[in-house]
Backbone as a printed PyTorch tensor [residue, N CA C, xyz], in Angstrom:
tensor([[[200.3550,  68.4600, 204.3660],
         [200.1920,  69.3360, 203.2150],
         [199.3870,  68.6020, 202.1480]],

        [[198.3040,  69.1480, 201.7280],
         [197.4050,  68.5140, 200.7600],
         [198.0990,  68.2770, 199.4120]],

        [[198.9320,  69.1970, 198.9710],
         [199.5650,  69.0870, 197.6510],
         [200.9550,  68.4510, 197.6990]],

        [[201.3080,  67.8280, 198.7750],
         [202.6320,  67.2410, 198.9170],
         [202.7920,  66.0020, 198.0470]],

        [[203.9540,  65.8800, 197.4360],
         [204.2930,  64.7030, 196.6410],
         [204.7860,  63.5780, 197.5460]],

        [[205.3350,  63.9360, 198.6940],
         [205.9720,  62.9540, 199.5780],
         [205.1820,  62.6660, 200.8560]],

        [[204.5310,  63.6700, 201.4120],
         [203.8750,  63.5160, 202.7030],
         [202.3630,  63.4590, 202.5400]],

        [[201.7530,  62.4550, 203.1170],
         [200.3080,  62.2820, 203.0080],
         [199.5850,  63.0990, 204.0710]],

        [[198.3900,  63.5510, 203.7260],
         [197.6250,  64.3600, 204.6730],
         [196.3550,  63.6620, 205.1520]],

        [[196.0880,  62.4600, 204.6730],
         [194.8790,  61.7340, 205.0920],
         [194.8800,  61.5480, 206.6050]],

        [[193.7880,  61.9040, 207.2370],
         [193.5840,  61.7610, 208.6830],
         [194.5720,  62.5760, 209.5240]],

        [[195.1460,  63.6210, 208.9460],
         [196.1030,  64.4180, 209.7120],
         [195.4640,  65.0930, 210.9210]],

        [[194.1640,  65.2670, 210.9020],
         [193.4820,  65.8730, 212.0370],
         [193.5140,  65.0240, 213.2950]],

        [[193.7900,  63.7420, 213.1550],
         [193.8260,  62.8390, 214.3110],
         [195.1940,  62.8010, 214.9830]],

        [[196.1990,  63.3410, 214.3560],
         [197.5730,  63.2170, 214.8590],
         [197.7350,  63.8620, 216.2310]],

        [[197.1770,  65.0460, 216.4340],
         [197.3010,  65.7160, 217.7330],
         [196.6460,  64.8860, 218.8340]],

        [[195.5100,  64.2780, 218.5440],
         [194.8390,  63.4330, 219.5230],
         [195.6500,  62.2050, 219.8780]],

        [[196.2900,  61.6080, 218.8910],
         [197.1340,  60.4320, 219.1410],
         [198.3110,  60.8230, 220.0310]],

        [[198.9500,  61.9400, 219.7190],
         [200.0730,  62.3990, 220.5410],
         [199.6230,  62.6560, 221.9760]],

        [[198.4550,  63.2700, 222.1340],
         [197.9310,  63.5410, 223.4810],
         [197.6590,  62.2440, 224.2410]],

        [[197.0560,  61.2700, 223.5620],
         [196.7760,  59.9850, 224.2130],
         [198.0540,  59.2630, 224.6220]],

        [[199.0920,  59.3970, 223.8260],
         [200.3610,  58.7410, 224.1290],
         [201.2020,  59.5330, 225.1280]],

        [[200.8330,  60.7900, 225.3360],
         [201.5980,  61.6260, 226.2600],
         [202.9510,  62.0240, 225.7040]],

        [[203.0270,  62.1920, 224.3970],
         [204.2900,  62.5830, 223.7610],
         [204.0990,  63.9310, 223.0660]],

        [[205.1820,  64.6920, 222.9060],
         [205.0510,  65.9860, 222.2400],
         [204.8020,  65.8110, 220.7400]],

        [[204.0350,  66.7290, 220.1810],
         [203.8200,  66.7740, 218.7380],
         [204.5340,  68.0080, 218.2190]],

        [[205.4540,  67.8170, 217.3180],
         [206.1980,  68.9230, 216.7250],
         [205.8300,  68.9630, 215.2510]],

        [[205.3670,  70.1130, 214.7800],
         [204.9240,  70.2240, 213.3920],
         [205.3510,  71.5660, 212.8210]],

        [[205.3720,  71.6360, 211.5190],
         [205.6370,  72.8970, 210.8340],
         [205.0350,  72.8130, 209.4440]],

        [[204.7280,  73.9460, 208.8810],
         [204.2040,  74.0030, 207.5210],
         [205.3460,  73.7770, 206.5370]],

        [[205.0510,  73.1290, 205.4410],
         [206.0460,  72.9440, 204.3930],
         [206.2800,  74.2700, 203.6800]],

        [[207.5300,  74.5660, 203.4020],
         [207.8330,  75.7660, 202.6190],
         [208.3160,  75.3800, 201.2330]],

        [[208.7550,  74.1290, 201.0800],
         [209.2400,  73.6550, 199.7870],
         [208.1720,  72.8930, 199.0390]],

        [[208.5690,  72.3390, 197.9340],
         [207.6630,  71.5460, 197.1100],
         [208.3740,  70.3100, 196.6030]],

        [[207.7670,  69.6420, 195.6760],
         [208.3160,  68.3970, 195.1260],
         [209.3100,  68.7210, 194.0140]],

        [[210.4610,  69.2170, 194.4030],
         [211.4900,  69.5770, 193.4230],
         [212.1330,  68.3140, 192.8450]],

        [[212.5920,  67.4200, 193.7190],
         [213.1990,  66.1550, 193.2930],
         [212.1280,  65.0650, 193.3600]],

        [[211.6730,  64.6090, 192.2110],
         [210.6310,  63.5860, 192.1710],
         [211.1750,  62.2270, 191.7440]],

        [[212.4950,  62.0660, 191.8380],
         [213.0910,  60.7800, 191.4890],
         [212.7970,  59.7510, 192.5850]],

        [[212.9600,  58.4980, 192.2610],
         [212.6710,  57.4240, 193.2140],
         [213.6300,  57.4340, 194.3930]],

        [[214.8840,  57.7910, 194.1740],
         [215.9010,  57.7750, 195.2290],
         [216.3970,  59.1920, 195.5020]],

        [[216.0890,  59.7010, 196.6670],
         [216.5070,  61.0380, 197.0870],
         [217.8790,  60.8940, 197.7180]],

        [[218.9120,  61.3340, 197.0420],
         [220.2830,  61.0570, 197.4860],
         [221.0350,  62.2550, 198.0530]],

        [[220.6580,  63.4680, 197.7100],
         [221.3950,  64.6330, 198.1860],
         [220.4240,  65.7800, 198.4300]],

        [[220.8150,  66.7070, 199.2910],
         [219.9390,  67.8450, 199.5610],
         [219.6260,  68.6250, 198.2810]],

        [[218.3720,  69.0110, 198.1400],
         [217.9260,  69.7970, 196.9910],
         [217.2130,  71.0300, 197.5360]],

        [[217.7620,  72.1980, 197.2880],
         [217.1750,  73.4380, 197.7990],
         [215.7140,  73.5590, 197.3690]],

        [[214.8550,  73.8860, 198.3330],
         [213.4500,  74.0900, 198.0420],
         [212.6100,  72.8310, 198.0070]],

        [[213.2230,  71.6660, 198.2420],
         [212.4570,  70.4180, 198.2200],
         [211.8100,  70.1840, 199.5830]],

        [[210.6040,  69.6080, 199.5690],
         [209.8650,  69.3760, 200.8090],
         [210.5750,  68.4070, 201.7520]],

        [[211.4390,  67.5640, 201.2460],
         [212.2000,  66.6590, 202.1050],
         [213.1350,  67.4630, 203.0050]],

        [[213.6330,  68.5840, 202.5110],
         [214.5020,  69.4330, 203.3240],
         [213.7190,  70.0570, 204.4820]],

        [[212.4110,  70.2880, 204.2990],
         [211.5700,  70.7650, 205.3970],
         [211.5360,  69.7230, 206.5140]],

        [[211.4190,  68.4600, 206.1490],
         [211.4030,  67.3900, 207.1530],
         [212.7480,  67.3170, 207.8800]],

        [[213.8310,  67.4550, 207.1460],
         [215.1610,  67.4410, 207.7560],
         [215.2850,  68.5710, 208.7870]],

        [[214.8150,  69.7700, 208.4290],
         [214.8780,  70.9150, 209.3490],
         [214.0040,  70.6620, 210.5770]],

        [[212.8480,  70.0580, 210.3850],
         [211.9630,  69.7380, 211.5090],
         [212.6290,  68.7400, 212.4500]],

        [[213.2820,  67.7360, 211.9020],
         [213.9780,  66.7540, 212.7390],
         [215.1220,  67.3970, 213.5180]],

        [[215.7980,  68.3640, 212.9150],
         [216.8370,  69.0970, 213.6460],
         [216.2240,  69.8700, 214.8190]],

        [[215.0580,  70.4880, 214.5910],
         [214.3620,  71.1990, 215.6760],
         [213.9940,  70.2410, 216.8120]],

        [[213.5090,  69.0610, 216.4500],
         [213.1320,  68.0610, 217.4640],
         [214.3500,  67.6580, 218.2840]],

        [[215.4670,  67.4160, 217.6210],
         [216.6810,  67.0140, 218.3440],
         [217.1400,  68.0900, 219.3180]],

        [[217.0060,  69.3650, 218.9250],
         [217.3930,  70.4590, 219.8220],
         [216.4280,  70.5800, 220.9980]],

        [[215.1260,  70.4930, 220.7270],
         [214.1150,  70.6860, 221.7710],
         [213.9700,  69.4800, 222.6920]],

        [[214.2380,  68.2950, 222.1610],
         [214.0510,  67.0530, 222.9150],
         [215.2680,  66.1490, 222.7030]],

        [[216.4030,  66.4780, 223.3070],
         [217.6360,  65.7230, 223.0530],
         [217.5790,  64.2470, 223.4400]],

        [[216.6100,  63.8670, 224.2470],
         [216.5170,  62.4560, 224.6350],
         [215.7860,  61.5990, 223.5950]],

        [[215.2140,  62.2140, 222.5840],
         [214.4940,  61.4580, 221.5530],
         [215.4700,  60.5540, 220.8130]],

        [[215.1030,  59.2900, 220.6930],
         [215.9550,  58.3140, 220.0190],
         [215.3530,  57.8000, 218.7230]],

        [[214.0750,  58.1010, 218.4710],
         [213.4260,  57.6000, 217.2620],
         [212.2420,  58.4820, 216.8970]],

        [[211.8450,  58.4110, 215.6510],
         [210.6300,  59.0770, 215.1850],
         [209.7830,  58.0400, 214.4720]],

        [[208.4980,  58.3290, 214.3460],
         [207.5890,  57.4090, 213.6790],
         [207.0980,  58.0320, 212.3850]],

        [[207.0240,  57.2190, 211.3610],
         [206.5560,  57.6790, 210.0590],
         [205.5630,  56.6750, 209.5050]],

        [[204.6090,  57.1640, 208.7280],
         [203.6350,  56.2760, 208.1100],
         [204.1250,  55.6750, 206.8150]],

        [[205.3950,  55.7590, 206.5420],
         [205.9500,  55.3160, 205.2670],
         [206.5240,  53.9060, 205.3360]],

        [[205.8270,  53.0180, 205.9900],
         [206.3650,  51.6820, 206.2540],
         [206.6620,  50.8860, 204.9780]],

        [[205.7250,  50.8390, 204.0450],
         [205.9230,  50.0200, 202.8510],
         [206.0240,  50.8190, 201.5620]],

        [[206.1420,  52.1140, 201.6610],
         [206.2140,  52.9490, 200.4730],
         [207.6430,  53.0080, 199.9590]],

        [[207.8710,  52.5940, 198.7330],
         [209.2170,  52.6490, 198.1490],
         [209.7030,  54.0860, 198.0760]],

        [[208.8310,  55.0000, 197.6520],
         [209.2470,  56.3940, 197.4920],
         [209.6330,  57.0200, 198.8210]],

        [[208.9010,  56.7220, 199.8930],
         [209.1030,  57.4010, 201.1610],
         [210.0920,  56.7290, 202.0940]],

        [[210.7660,  55.6990, 201.6810],
         [211.7600,  55.0530, 202.5550],
         [212.9590,  55.9220, 202.7420]]])
């Protein structure tokens, strides 16, 4: 999402190709929320926040691919995105 406060969109067009090269499924969805909670520490669910979209997506992944044990994120050194 270009206007996301939490999720970066740089080079998002390459993600499908990376998944194809790795032979792993790519699960995606459009964000329906926005940057409701902009505090440094996200501690509880906030209705309409984009982080809740990610939580719902992870629930979908767990249902569709129960053998998945981990996910990858580009938020390695970002304090906000940990």
